Backbone as JSON Lines, residues from 0, in Angstrom:
{"i":0,"aa":"M","n":[-44.01,-37.02,-48.08],"ca":[-42.74,-37.95,-48.47],"c":[-42.98,-37.77,-49.86]}
{"i":1,"aa":"E","n":[-41.74,-37.66,-50.45],"ca":[-41.66,-38.13,-51.5],"c":[-41.74,-38.81,-52.36]}
{"i":2,"aa":"P","n":[-42.24,-39.82,-53.53],"ca":[-42.27,-40.85,-53.9],"c":[-40.94,-41.33,-54.13]}
{"i":3,"aa":"T","n":[-40.0,-42.56,-54.15],"ca":[-39.15,-43.06,-54.83],"c":[-39.27,-43.97,-55.96]}
{"i":4,"aa":"D","n":[-38.1,-44.09,-56.98],"ca":[-37.78,-44.64,-58.09],"c":[-37.58,-45.68,-57.98]}
{"i":5,"aa":"R","n":[-37.24,-46.92,-58.52],"ca":[-36.59,-48.24,-58.41],"c":[-35.33,-47.99,-57.65]}
{"i":6,"aa":"T","n":[-34.74,-47.35,-58.73],"ca":[-33.22,-47.35,-57.7],"c":[-32.66,-46.57,-56.43]}
{"i":7,"aa":"G","n":[-34.73,-45.82,-55.89],"ca":[-34.2,-45.66,-54.14],"c":[-34.08,-44.25,-54.36]}
{"i":8,"aa":"R","n":[-33.83,-43.65,-55.45],"ca":[-33.86,-42.53,-55.35],"c":[-35.2,-41.74,-55.13]}
{"i":9,"aa":"E","n":[-34.94,-40.05,-54.35],"ca":[-36.68,-39.58,-54.36],"c":[-36.51,-38.71,-55.8]}
{"i":10,"aa":"G","n":[-37.8,-38.5,-56.18],"ca":[-38.43,-37.94,-57.11],"c":[-39.54,-37.58,-57.45]}
{"i":11,"aa":"R","n":[-40.28,-36.74,-58.28],"ca":[-41.46,-36.11,-58.45],"c":[-42.08,-37.08,-59.44]}
{"i":12,"aa":"S","n":[-43.04,-36.97,-59.37],"ca":[-43.52,-37.92,-60.8],"c":[-43.18,-36.69,-61.85]}
{"i":13,"aa":"G","n":[-42.97,-37.22,-63.2],"ca":[-43.03,-36.66,-64.47],"c":[-41.76,-35.78,-64.07]}
{"i":14,"aa":"G","n":[-40.57,-35.95,-63.44],"ca":[-39.28,-35.61,-63.25],"c":[-38.88,-35.89,-64.86]}
{"i":15,"aa":"P","n":[-37.06,-35.8,-64.38],"ca":[-36.21,-36.23,-65.78],"c":[-36.42,-37.42,-65.94]}
{"i":16,"aa":"D","n":[-36.31,-38.53,-64.9],"ca":[-36.06,-40.04,-65.18],"c":[-37.27,-40.29,-66.0]}
{"i":17,"aa":"S","n":[-38.16,-40.09,-65.55],"ca":[-39.66,-40.25,-65.84],"c":[-39.83,-39.33,-67.46]}
{"i":18,"aa":"Y","n":[-39.15,-38.73,-67.82],"ca":[-39.3,-37.97,-68.97],"c":[-38.54,-38.99,-69.81]}
{"i":19,"aa":"R","n":[-37.49,-39.4,-69.23],"ca":[-36.1,-39.87,-70.25],"c":[-36.97,-41.6,-70.58]}
{"i":20,"aa":"R","n":[-37.81,-41.96,-70.05],"ca":[-38.34,-43.18,-70.23],"c":[-39.08,-42.9,-70.92]}
{"i":21,"aa":"D","n":[-40.28,-42.4,-70.85],"ca":[-40.93,-41.96,-72.13],"c":[-40.5,-41.33,-73.58]}
{"i":22,"aa":"E","n":[-39.59,-40.91,-73.65],"ca":[-38.56,-40.61,-74.58],"c":[-38.01,-41.44,-75.34]}
{"i":23,"aa":"R","n":[-37.52,-42.76,-74.45],"ca":[-37.48,-43.94,-75.55],"c":[-38.73,-44.73,-75.55]}
{"i":24,"aa":"G","n":[-40.19,-45.02,-75.09],"ca":[-40.67,-45.42,-75.98],"c":[-41.6,-45.0,-77.06]}
{"i":25,"aa":"V","n":[-41.4,-43.39,-77.15],"ca":[-41.64,-42.88,-78.38],"c":[-40.75,-43.1,-79.63]}
{"i":26,"aa":"S","n":[-39.48,-42.75,-79.1],"ca":[-38.26,-43.15,-80.21],"c":[-38.76,-44.74,-80.92]}
{"i":27,"aa":"S","n":[-38.86,-45.67,-80.17],"ca":[-39.07,-47.02,-80.65],"c":[-40.39,-47.23,-81.55]}
{"i":28,"aa":"V","n":[-41.64,-46.42,-80.94],"ca":[-42.8,-46.69,-81.98],"c":[-42.48,-45.83,-83.3]}
{"i":29,"aa":"V","n":[-41.86,-44.6,-83.32],"ca":[-41.13,-43.35,-84.62],"c":[-40.39,-44.86,-85.63]}
{"i":30,"aa":"G","n":[-39.25,-45.51,-84.73],"ca":[-38.4,-46.23,-85.75],"c":[-39.39,-47.11,-86.41]}
{"i":31,"aa":"T","n":[-40.3,-47.95,-86.06],"ca":[-41.93,-49.19,-86.38],"c":[-42.23,-47.99,-87.65]}
{"i":32,"aa":"V","n":[-42.91,-47.02,-87.3],"ca":[-43.81,-46.27,-88.3],"c":[-42.26,-45.84,-89.4]}
{"i":33,"aa":"L","n":[-41.38,-45.82,-89.43],"ca":[-40.42,-45.04,-90.45],"c":[-40.2,-46.9,-91.06]}
{"i":34,"aa":"L","n":[-40.12,-47.64,-90.61],"ca":[-39.76,-49.11,-90.96],"c":[-41.18,-49.93,-92.18]}
{"i":35,"aa":"V","n":[-42.11,-49.35,-91.35],"ca":[-43.45,-49.87,-92.13],"c":[-43.57,-48.95,-93.71]}
{"i":36,"aa":"A","n":[-43.25,-47.81,-93.04],"ca":[-43.53,-46.66,-94.47],"c":[-42.74,-47.0,-95.41]}
{"i":37,"aa":"I","n":[-41.22,-47.5,-94.87],"ca":[-40.0,-47.43,-96.15],"c":[-40.53,-49.01,-97.36]}
{"i":38,"aa":"A","n":[-40.78,-49.79,-96.38],"ca":[-41.59,-51.06,-96.64],"c":[-43.0,-50.54,-97.37]}
{"i":39,"aa":"V","n":[-43.91,-50.25,-97.23],"ca":[-45.01,-49.6,-98.15],"c":[-44.64,-48.92,-99.53]}
{"i":40,"aa":"V","n":[-43.37,-48.24,-99.36],"ca":[-43.17,-47.44,-100.53],"c":[-41.89,-47.96,-101.34]}
{"i":41,"aa":"L","n":[-41.1,-49.08,-100.85],"ca":[-40.66,-50.25,-102.18],"c":[-41.81,-50.46,-102.61]}
{"i":42,"aa":"A","n":[-42.35,-51.74,-101.72],"ca":[-43.66,-52.38,-102.18],"c":[-44.1,-51.8,-103.6]}
{"i":43,"aa":"G","n":[-44.63,-50.31,-103.08],"ca":[-45.16,-49.24,-104.37],"c":[-44.33,-49.6,-105.9]}
{"i":44,"aa":"V","n":[-42.99,-49.09,-105.5],"ca":[-41.7,-48.64,-106.31],"c":[-41.87,-50.17,-107.37]}
{"i":45,"aa":"I","n":[-42.1,-51.17,-106.01],"ca":[-41.76,-52.21,-107.34],"c":[-42.84,-52.89,-107.69]}
{"i":46,"aa":"A","n":[-44.09,-52.51,-107.06],"ca":[-44.98,-52.57,-107.92],"c":[-45.3,-52.31,-109.5]}
{"i":47,"aa":"T","n":[-45.18,-50.91,-109.45],"ca":[-45.09,-50.02,-110.56],"c":[-44.03,-50.68,-111.72]}
{"i":48,"aa":"M","n":[-43.05,-50.91,-110.84],"ca":[-41.9,-51.4,-112.15],"c":[-42.14,-52.52,-112.45]}
{"i":49,"aa":"A","n":[-43.44,-53.77,-112.12],"ca":[-43.91,-54.7,-112.84],"c":[-44.75,-54.43,-113.25]}
{"i":50,"aa":"I","n":[-45.62,-53.52,-112.8],"ca":[-46.76,-53.02,-113.92],"c":[-46.28,-52.61,-115.87]}
{"i":51,"aa":"G","n":[-45.09,-51.66,-115.18],"ca":[-44.87,-51.03,-116.45],"c":[-44.13,-52.01,-117.4]}
{"i":52,"aa":"F","n":[-43.45,-53.26,-117.08],"ca":[-42.99,-54.73,-117.64],"c":[-43.95,-55.32,-118.19]}
{"i":53,"aa":"E","n":[-44.71,-54.9,-117.97],"ca":[-46.11,-56.27,-118.27],"c":[-46.04,-56.45,-119.51]}
{"i":54,"aa":"S","n":[-46.37,-54.97,-120.47],"ca":[-46.64,-54.85,-121.76],"c":[-45.31,-55.92,-123.07]}
{"i":55,"aa":"E","n":[-43.78,-55.38,-122.41],"ca":[-43.11,-56.15,-122.73],"c":[-43.46,-57.69,-122.55]}
{"i":56,"aa":"L","n":[-43.37,-57.83,-121.53],"ca":[-43.68,-59.43,-121.16],"c":[-44.41,-60.49,-121.65]}
{"i":57,"aa":"D","n":[-45.52,-59.51,-122.75],"ca":[-46.57,-60.11,-123.63],"c":[-46.8,-61.15,-124.14]}
{"i":58,"aa":"E","n":[-45.74,-61.07,-125.0],"ca":[-45.08,-61.86,-126.05],"c":[-43.7,-62.8,-125.53]}
{"i":59,"aa":"P","n":[-43.59,-63.84,-125.55],"ca":[-42.27,-64.89,-125.66],"c":[-41.09,-64.16,-126.33]}
{"i":60,"aa":"A","n":[-39.97,-64.13,-126.04],"ca":[-39.12,-63.99,-126.57],"c":[-39.03,-65.41,-127.89]}
{"i":61,"aa":"P","n":[-38.71,-64.61,-128.89],"ca":[-38.6,-65.75,-130.31],"c":[-37.59,-66.89,-130.25]}
{"i":62,"aa":"A","n":[-38.34,-68.0,-130.18],"ca":[-37.43,-69.04,-129.74],"c":[-37.08,-69.34,-131.36]}
{"i":63,"aa":"G","n":[-35.66,-69.97,-131.15],"ca":[-35.49,-70.7,-132.84],"c":[-33.94,-69.99,-133.0]}
{"i":64,"aa":"A","n":[-33.61,-70.88,-133.82],"ca":[-32.11,-69.95,-134.29],"c":[-31.53,-70.04,-136.03]}
{"i":65,"aa":"F","n":[-30.91,-69.29,-136.39],"ca":[-30.97,-69.16,-138.01],"c":[-29.16,-69.68,-138.18]}
{"i":66,"aa":"D","n":[-29.31,-70.55,-139.06],"ca":[-27.71,-71.0,-139.07],"c":[-27.36,-70.25,-140.47]}
{"i":67,"aa":"R","n":[-25.82,-69.6,-140.68],"ca":[-25.49,-68.81,-141.97],"c":[-24.09,-69.33,-142.5]}
{"i":68,"aa":"E","n":[-24.26,-69.88,-143.97],"ca":[-22.93,-70.6,-144.36],"c":[-22.69,-69.05,-145.49]}
{"i":69,"aa":"Y","n":[-21.51,-68.93,-145.44],"ca":[-21.25,-67.98,-146.52],"c":[-20.42,-68.58,-147.25]}
{"i":70,"aa":"V","n":[-20.49,-68.93,-148.89],"ca":[-19.64,-69.34,-149.83],"c":[-19.34,-67.99,-150.81]}
{"i":71,"aa":"A","n":[-17.84,-67.97,-150.37],"ca":[-17.12,-66.71,-150.54],"c":[-16.73,-66.94,-152.28]}
{"i":72,"aa":"T","n":[-16.78,-68.23,-152.5],"ca":[-16.23,-68.67,-153.82],"c":[-17.08,-68.63,-154.92]}
{"i":73,"aa":"G","n":[-18.41,-68.55,-154.09],"ca":[-19.56,-68.76,-155.11],"c":[-19.74,-69.71,-156.21]}
{"i":74,"aa":"E","n":[-19.22,-70.69,-155.54],"ca":[-19.32,-72.05,-155.75],"c":[-21.06,-72.99,-156.01]}
{"i":75,"aa":"G","n":[-21.7,-73.1,-157.39],"ca":[-22.98,-73.83,-157.54],"c":[-23.84,-72.36,-157.54]}
{"i":76,"aa":"N","n":[-23.74,-71.04,-157.69],"ca":[-24.28,-69.54,-157.86],"c":[-24.08,-69.06,-159.44]}
{"i":77,"aa":"T","n":[-25.11,-68.89,-159.76],"ca":[-24.82,-68.0,-161.12],"c":[-23.63,-67.24,-161.1]}
{"i":78,"aa":"D","n":[-22.64,-67.38,-161.77],"ca":[-21.53,-66.65,-162.47],"c":[-20.48,-66.76,-161.3]}
{"i":79,"aa":"N","n":[-20.31,-67.84,-160.49],"ca":[-20.26,-67.91,-158.85],"c":[-19.62,-66.55,-158.04]}
{"i":80,"aa":"R","n":[-20.78,-66.26,-158.16],"ca":[-21.02,-64.44,-157.19],"c":[-21.34,-65.05,-155.66]}
{"i":81,"aa":"P","n":[-20.57,-64.75,-154.73],"ca":[-20.55,-65.17,-153.53],"c":[-21.83,-64.68,-153.04]}
{"i":82,"aa":"Y","n":[-22.31,-65.83,-152.23],"ca":[-24.02,-65.65,-151.62],"c":[-23.64,-65.99,-150.13]}
{"i":83,"aa":"L","n":[-24.79,-65.7,-149.57],"ca":[-25.23,-66.17,-148.07],"c":[-26.48,-67.03,-147.59]}
{"i":84,"aa":"E","n":[-25.99,-68.27,-147.49],"ca":[-27.45,-68.83,-147.14],"c":[-27.98,-68.7,-145.64]}
{"i":85,"aa":"I","n":[-29.06,-68.39,-145.51],"ca":[-29.36,-68.45,-144.27],"c":[-30.85,-69.76,-144.09]}
{"i":86,"aa":"T","n":[-30.19,-70.13,-143.51],"ca":[-31.13,-71.67,-142.65],"c":[-31.77,-71.64,-141.44]}
{"i":87,"aa":"H","n":[-33.22,-71.64,-140.84],"ca":[-34.06,-71.95,-139.92],"c":[-33.37,-72.92,-139.42]}
{"i":88,"aa":"D","n":[-32.75,-73.18,-138.63],"ca":[-32.46,-74.46,-138.21],"c":[-33.62,-75.03,-137.45]}
{"i":89,"aa":"V","n":[-33.88,-74.2,-136.03],"ca":[-34.3,-74.86,-135.03],"c":[-35.85,-73.84,-134.41]}
{"i":90,"aa":"G","n":[-37.0,-74.14,-134.18],"ca":[-38.02,-73.44,-133.38],"c":[-39.45,-73.11,-134.14]}
{"i":91,"aa":"R","n":[-39.96,-72.38,-133.24],"ca":[-41.4,-72.74,-134.2],"c":[-41.55,-71.8,-135.43]}
{"i":92,"aa":"T","n":[-42.84,-72.58,-136.25],"ca":[-42.99,-71.5,-137.54],"c":[-43.53,-70.28,-137.61]}
{"i":93,"aa":"V","n":[-43.19,-69.96,-138.33],"ca":[-43.02,-68.08,-138.87],"c":[-43.67,-67.69,-140.02]}
{"i":94,"aa":"D","n":[-45.02,-67.18,-140.08],"ca":[-45.34,-66.39,-141.09],"c":[-44.07,-65.74,-141.8]}
{"i":95,"aa":"A","n":[-43.83,-66.26,-143.04],"ca":[-42.83,-65.51,-143.84],"c":[-42.61,-64.09,-144.12]}
{"i":96,"aa":"E","n":[-43.91,-63.45,-144.06],"ca":[-43.74,-61.89,-144.37],"c":[-43.22,-61.4,-143.05]}
{"i":97,"aa":"N","n":[-43.28,-61.94,-141.8],"ca":[-42.58,-61.36,-140.37],"c":[-41.22,-61.49,-140.19]}
{"i":98,"aa":"V","n":[-40.54,-62.24,-141.25],"ca":[-39.35,-62.36,-141.17],"c":[-38.23,-61.86,-142.51]}
{"i":99,"aa":"I","n":[-37.97,-60.88,-142.12],"ca":[-36.97,-59.57,-142.88],"c":[-35.49,-59.75,-142.84]}
{"i":100,"aa":"I","n":[-35.11,-59.33,-144.15],"ca":[-33.49,-59.95,-144.75],"c":[-32.98,-58.29,-144.77]}
{"i":101,"aa":"K","n":[-31.92,-57.79,-144.55],"ca":[-31.88,-56.07,-144.22],"c":[-30.42,-56.41,-144.34]}
{"i":102,"aa":"D","n":[-29.93,-55.26,-145.39],"ca":[-28.56,-55.48,-145.65],"c":[-27.72,-53.92,-144.62]}
{"i":103,"aa":"E","n":[-26.79,-53.91,-144.84],"ca":[-26.3,-52.86,-144.07],"c":[-26.7,-51.3,-144.68]}
{"i":104,"aa":"S","n":[-27.05,-51.35,-145.93],"ca":[-27.58,-49.89,-146.07],"c":[-28.99,-49.67,-145.95]}
{"i":105,"aa":"G","n":[-29.48,-50.73,-145.03],"ca":[-31.3,-50.72,-145.06],"c":[-32.21,-51.06,-145.93]}
{"i":106,"aa":"N","n":[-31.42,-51.63,-146.96],"ca":[-32.85,-52.08,-147.86],"c":[-33.34,-53.07,-147.28]}
{"i":107,"aa":"T","n":[-34.34,-53.68,-147.26],"ca":[-34.88,-54.69,-146.91],"c":[-35.85,-55.36,-147.59]}
{"i":108,"aa":"I","n":[-36.04,-57.37,-147.73],"ca":[-36.85,-58.04,-148.31],"c":[-37.26,-59.01,-147.41]}
{"i":109,"aa":"R","n":[-38.57,-59.34,-147.8],"ca":[-39.07,-60.56,-146.68],"c":[-38.79,-61.72,-147.66]}
{"i":110,"aa":"W","n":[-38.63,-62.86,-146.25],"ca":[-38.09,-63.91,-146.55],"c":[-39.0,-64.66,-148.23]}
{"i":111,"aa":"S","n":[-40.61,-64.16,-147.96],"ca":[-40.81,-65.24,-148.74],"c":[-41.23,-64.32,-150.08]}
{"i":112,"aa":"E","n":[-40.06,-63.16,-150.36],"ca":[-40.4,-62.92,-151.85],"c":[-38.99,-63.02,-152.28]}
{"i":113,"aa":"V","n":[-37.99,-63.69,-151.51],"ca":[-36.63,-64.44,-151.97],"c":[-36.98,-65.39,-152.91]}
{"i":114,"aa":"W","n":[-36.16,-65.91,-154.05],"ca":[-36.85,-67.15,-154.51],"c":[-36.77,-68.44,-154.05]}
{"i":115,"aa":"T","n":[-36.14,-68.86,-153.35],"ca":[-36.0,-69.99,-152.54],"c":[-36.68,-69.61,-150.97]}
{"i":116,"aa":"G","n":[-37.07,-68.89,-151.11],"ca":[-37.91,-68.86,-149.27],"c":[-39.54,-68.87,-149.77]}
{"i":117,"aa":"G","n":[-40.21,-69.4,-148.87],"ca":[-41.78,-69.96,-148.84],"c":[-42.69,-69.23,-148.18]}
{"i":118,"aa":"P","n":[-44.3,-69.34,-147.63],"ca":[-45.36,-68.51,-147.45],"c":[-44.75,-68.69,-145.55]}
{"i":119,"aa":"Q","n":[-44.12,-69.48,-145.3],"ca":[-43.94,-69.81,-143.67],"c":[-42.62,-70.43,-144.09]}
{"i":120,"aa":"V","n":[-41.83,-69.78,-142.56],"ca":[-40.41,-70.14,-142.71],"c":[-40.37,-71.4,-141.43]}
{"i":121,"aa":"K","n":[-40.25,-72.85,-141.9],"ca":[-40.75,-73.81,-141.05],"c":[-38.82,-74.23,-140.69]}
{"i":122,"aa":"A","n":[-38.52,-74.94,-139.81],"ca":[-37.28,-75.73,-139.18],"c":[-36.73,-76.27,-140.52]}
{"i":123,"aa":"Q","n":[-35.0,-76.03,-141.17],"ca":[-35.15,-76.51,-142.6],"c":[-34.89,-75.49,-143.56]}
{"i":124,"aa":"E","n":[-35.84,-74.55,-143.39],"ca":[-35.95,-73.87,-144.44],"c":[-34.72,-72.83,-144.88]}
{"i":125,"aa":"Y","n":[-34.78,-72.23,-145.85],"ca":[-33.81,-71.32,-146.43],"c":[-33.89,-70.94,-147.18]}
{"i":126,"aa":"V","n":[-33.03,-69.86,-147.38],"ca":[-32.86,-68.4,-148.53],"c":[-31.75,-68.24,-148.69]}
{"i":127,"aa":"H","n":[-31.88,-68.02,-150.19],"ca":[-29.46,-67.71,-150.83],"c":[-29.81,-66.52,-151.25]}
{"i":128,"aa":"I","n":[-28.77,-65.61,-150.79],"ca":[-28.89,-64.24,-150.86],"c":[-27.72,-63.93,-151.48]}
{"i":129,"aa":"D","n":[-27.84,-63.07,-152.56],"ca":[-26.47,-62.56,-152.88],"c":[-26.39,-61.01,-153.54]}
{"i":130,"aa":"G","n":[-27.48,-60.86,-153.68],"ca":[-28.14,-59.25,-154.07],"c":[-28.07,-59.15,-155.77]}
{"i":131,"aa":"F","n":[-28.61,-60.18,-156.33],"ca":[-29.08,-60.54,-157.57],"c":[-30.6,-60.9,-158.01]}
{"i":132,"aa":"D","n":[-30.94,-60.96,-158.79],"ca":[-32.22,-61.49,-158.87],"c":[-33.35,-61.12,-158.53]}
{"i":133,"aa":"S","n":[-33.85,-62.52,-157.79],"ca":[-34.97,-62.12,-156.64],"c":[-34.42,-60.9,-155.42]}
{"i":134,"aa":"D","n":[-33.66,-60.9,-155.15],"ca":[-32.67,-60.25,-153.87],"c":[-32.12,-59.36,-154.28]}
{"i":135,"aa":"S","n":[-32.39,-58.94,-155.41],"ca":[-31.69,-57.08,-156.13],"c":[-31.8,-56.13,-155.45]}
{"i":136,"aa":"V","n":[-32.68,-55.96,-154.71],"ca":[-33.16,-55.19,-153.69],"c":[-32.15,-54.99,-152.53]}
{"i":137,"aa":"L","n":[-31.22,-56.22,-152.07],"ca":[-30.19,-56.17,-151.15],"c":[-28.75,-55.93,-152.12]}
{"i":138,"aa":"D","n":[-27.72,-54.87,-151.03],"ca":[-26.49,-55.06,-151.72],"c":[-26.08,-56.39,-151.78]}
{"i":139,"aa":"P","n":[-25.41,-56.7,-152.77],"ca":[-24.44,-57.96,-152.85],"c":[-23.19,-58.22,-151.97]}
{"i":140,"aa":"I","n":[-22.89,-59.17,-151.85],"ca":[-21.69,-59.03,-150.96],"c":[-20.32,-58.5,-152.0]}
{"i":141,"aa":"C","n":[-19.24,-57.5,-151.36],"ca":[-18.22,-57.05,-151.91],"c":[-17.04,-57.11,-151.45]}
{"i":142,"aa":"S","n":[-16.98,-57.12,-150.26],"ca":[-15.63,-57.17,-149.48],"c":[-16.46,-57.79,-147.78]}
{"i":143,"aa":"E","n":[-15.2,-57.96,-147.16],"ca":[-15.27,-58.41,-145.72],"c":[-15.75,-57.11,-144.62]}
{"i":144,"aa":"G","n":[-16.43,-57.76,-144.11],"ca":[-17.53,-56.51,-143.34],"c":[-18.55,-56.31,-143.82]}
{"i":145,"aa":"D","n":[-19.37,-56.77,-145.33],"ca":[-20.68,-56.42,-145.44],"c":[-21.39,-57.35,-144.4]}
{"i":146,"aa":"S","n":[-22.35,-56.84,-144.18],"ca":[-23.4,-57.17,-143.23],"c":[-25.22,-57.3,-143.81]}
{"i":147,"aa":"Y","n":[-25.78,-58.34,-143.12],"ca":[-26.97,-59.19,-143.52],"c":[-27.64,-59.41,-142.05]}
{"i":148,"aa":"F","n":[-28.85,-58.87,-141.76],"ca":[-29.81,-59.15,-140.31],"c":[-30.7,-59.49,-140.99]}
{"i":149,"aa":"V","n":[-31.47,-60.49,-139.84],"ca":[-32.58,-60.88,-139.88],"c":[-33.49,-60.55,-138.77]}
{"i":150,"aa":"I","n":[-34.73,-60.21,-139.33],"ca":[-35.36,-59.32,-138.59],"c":[-37.06,-59.95,-138.68]}
{"i":151,"aa":"L","n":[-37.14,-59.99,-137.45],"ca":[-38.26,-60.79,-136.69],"c":[-39.38,-59.48,-136.13]}
{"i":152,"aa":"R","n":[-40.71,-59.77,-137.08],"ca":[-41.74,-58.73,-136.68],"c":[-42.82,-59.18,-135.73]}
{"i":153,"aa":"N","n":[-43.6,-58.74,-135.14],"ca":[-44.97,-59.5,-134.66],"c":[-45.86,-58.8,-134.9]}
{"i":154,"aa":"D","n":[-47.07,-59.39,-134.88],"ca":[-48.1,-58.77,-135.34],"c":[-48.78,-57.33,-135.47]}
{"i":155,"aa":"D","n":[-48.11,-56.63,-134.08],"ca":[-47.9,-55.28,-133.67],"c":[-47.4,-54.62,-133.93]}
{"i":156,"aa":"G","n":[-46.33,-54.68,-135.45],"ca":[-45.23,-54.08,-136.58],"c":[-44.0,-53.96,-135.43]}
{"i":157,"aa":"E","n":[-43.89,-54.93,-134.27],"ca":[-42.45,-54.34,-133.46],"c":[-41.58,-55.28,-134.06]}
{"i":158,"aa":"T","n":[-40.45,-55.18,-134.37],"ca":[-39.4,-55.48,-134.98],"c":[-38.05,-56.06,-133.51]}
{"i":159,"aa":"V","n":[-37.64,-56.81,-134.0],"ca":[-36.16,-57.01,-133.15],"c":[-35.02,-57.97,-133.95]}
{"i":160,"aa":"I","n":[-33.91,-57.47,-134.26],"ca":[-32.81,-57.85,-134.65],"c":[-32.67,-59.38,-134.45]}
{"i":161,"aa":"F","n":[-32.59,-60.26,-134.98],"ca":[-32.83,-61.96,-134.47],"c":[-31.34,-62.3,-134.43]}
{"i":162,"aa":"N","n":[-30.81,-61.74,-136.25],"ca":[-29.12,-62.45,-136.35],"c":[-28.61,-61.52,-137.18]}
{"i":163,"aa":"E","n":[-27.51,-61.39,-136.7],"ca":[-26.65,-60.69,-137.66],"c":[-25.37,-61.8,-138.25]}
{"i":164,"aa":"W","n":[-25.02,-61.48,-139.56],"ca":[-24.22,-61.94,-140.17],"c":[-23.35,-60.75,-141.22]}
{"i":165,"aa":"T","n":[-21.8,-61.03,-140.57],"ca":[-21.02,-60.6,-141.37],"c":[-19.99,-60.94,-142.13]}
{"i":166,"aa":"A","n":[-19.69,-60.96,-143.27],"ca":[-18.71,-61.19,-144.16],"c":[-17.14,-61.03,-143.5]}
{"i":167,"aa":"T","n":[-16.63,-62.63,-143.3],"ca":[-15.24,-62.58,-142.93],"c":[-13.99,-62.42,-143.74]}
{"i":168,"aa":"R","n":[-14.45,-62.25,-144.86],"ca":[-13.58,-62.39,-145.78],"c":[-13.93,-61.82,-146.82]}
{"i":169,"aa":"D","n":[-13.2,-61.44,-147.81],"ca":[-13.49,-60.72,-149.69],"c":[-13.99,-61.9,-150.34]}
{"i":170,"aa":"P","n":[-14.54,-61.4,-151.0],"ca":[-15.2,-62.78,-152.05],"c":[-13.8,-63.34,-153.05]}
{"i":171,"aa":"D","n":[-13.8,-64.31,-153.2],"ca":[-12.82,-65.35,-154.01],"c":[-13.78,-64.97,-155.4]}
{"i":172,"aa":"L","n":[-12.61,-64.06,-156.23],"ca":[-13.63,-63.82,-157.7],"c":[-12.66,-64.65,-158.24]}
{"i":173,"aa":"P","n":[-13.69,-65.19,-159.76],"ca":[-13.44,-66.29,-160.4],"c":[-12.22,-65.86,-161.37]}
{"i":174,"aa":"D","n":[-11.53,-67.5,-161.93],"ca":[-10.25,-67.06,-162.5],"c":[-10.77,-66.34,-164.0]}
{"i":175,"aa":"G","n":[-9.68,-65.16,-163.94],"ca":[-9.76,-64.48,-165.32],"c":[-10.38,-63.33,-164.82]}
{"i":176,"aa":"P","n":[-10.18,-62.23,-165.14],"ca":[-10.94,-60.97,-164.94],"c":[-11.54,-60.35,-165.64]}
{"i":177,"aa":"E","n":[-11.8,-60.51,-166.98],"ca":[-12.57,-60.27,-167.98],"c":[-13.79,-59.99,-167.61]}
{"i":178,"aa":"G","n":[-14.81,-59.63,-168.04],"ca":[-16.27,-59.57,-167.72],"c":[-16.53,-59.25,-166.35]}
{"i":179,"aa":"P","n":[-18.0,-59.22,-166.27],"ca":[-18.87,-58.42,-165.79],"c":[-18.74,-58.99,-164.24]}
{"i":180,"aa":"D","n":[-18.28,-59.92,-164.0],"ca":[-18.48,-61.25,-162.81],"c":[-16.67,-60.93,-162.27]}
{"i":181,"aa":"G","n":[-15.76,-60.51,-162.59],"ca":[-14.49,-60.48,-162.04],"c":[-13.76,-59.3,-161.47]}
{"i":182,"aa":"D","n":[-12.38,-59.11,-162.01],"ca":[-12.17,-57.52,-161.35],"c":[-11.51,-57.12,-162.09]}
{"i":183,"aa":"N","n":[-11.7,-56.22,-163.21],"ca":[-10.63,-55.37,-164.26],"c":[-10.09,-54.56,-163.84]}
{"i":184,"aa":"D","n":[-10.26,-54.02,-162.77],"ca":[-9.33,-53.04,-162.41],"c":[-8.18,-53.68,-161.06]}
{"i":185,"aa":"G","n":[-8.16,-54.72,-160.93],"ca":[-7.34,-54.81,-159.66],"c":[-7.68,-54.61,-158.48]}
{"i":186,"aa":"D","n":[-8.47,-54.37,-157.99],"ca":[-8.52,-53.73,-156.87],"c":[-9.11,-54.54,-155.54]}
{"i":187,"aa":"G","n":[-9.48,-56.04,-156.15],"ca":[-9.84,-57.15,-155.09],"c":[-11.58,-57.15,-154.8]}
{"i":188,"aa":"I","n":[-12.1,-56.12,-156.05],"ca":[-13.1,-55.59,-155.8],"c":[-13.9,-56.36,-156.9]}
{"i":189,"aa":"P","n":[-15.12,-56.91,-156.6],"ca":[-15.61,-57.55,-158.02],"c":[-16.54,-56.25,-158.58]}
{"i":190,"aa":"N","n":[-16.78,-56.42,-159.63],"ca":[-16.69,-55.59,-160.84],"c":[-18.32,-55.16,-160.6]}
{"i":191,"aa":"W","n":[-19.48,-55.83,-160.26],"ca":[-20.5,-55.59,-159.98],"c":[-21.02,-54.43,-158.69]}
{"i":192,"aa":"C","n":[-19.58,-54.45,-157.69],"ca":[-19.83,-53.53,-156.64],"c":[-19.77,-52.18,-157.01]}
């Protein structure tokens, strides 16, 4: 007499019903192995990404803020030339050699080289930028859209643009177009540009 299965059907050991039960058992094992393999691969990818960003996370982002005041009339400046005053409002003290001011033409000057700058940039320290005298390496402000950038450099020489300023309007030229500081040709652009 042949053995019967739970349903009461006669069958042989190793028959089709037995094969189906074995097949279901294998598929659950394969599924579990695949899920574990996917989890291991994902963990490896995430770990690799974290290690790749480690060098970028060594130094904290610079903390602080720079305030800018544009004086288009040039009031209080030599020959009433327009100027920008950049003030380090808040934040940690920084070596002035590592704070660079750049114009849109790519000319640069260190904070410490501007006559109002000092060896360190502390809260409330400021520089006066007009493109003349101590900062004559920079382009003067000639029209709306002229830009200056404050760039911070770390000890490894890496730089980041920390602040950008763009002139919101043309300079207000002094009364009387005659002389080097006016607008002799009437084009609205100062003679020094």
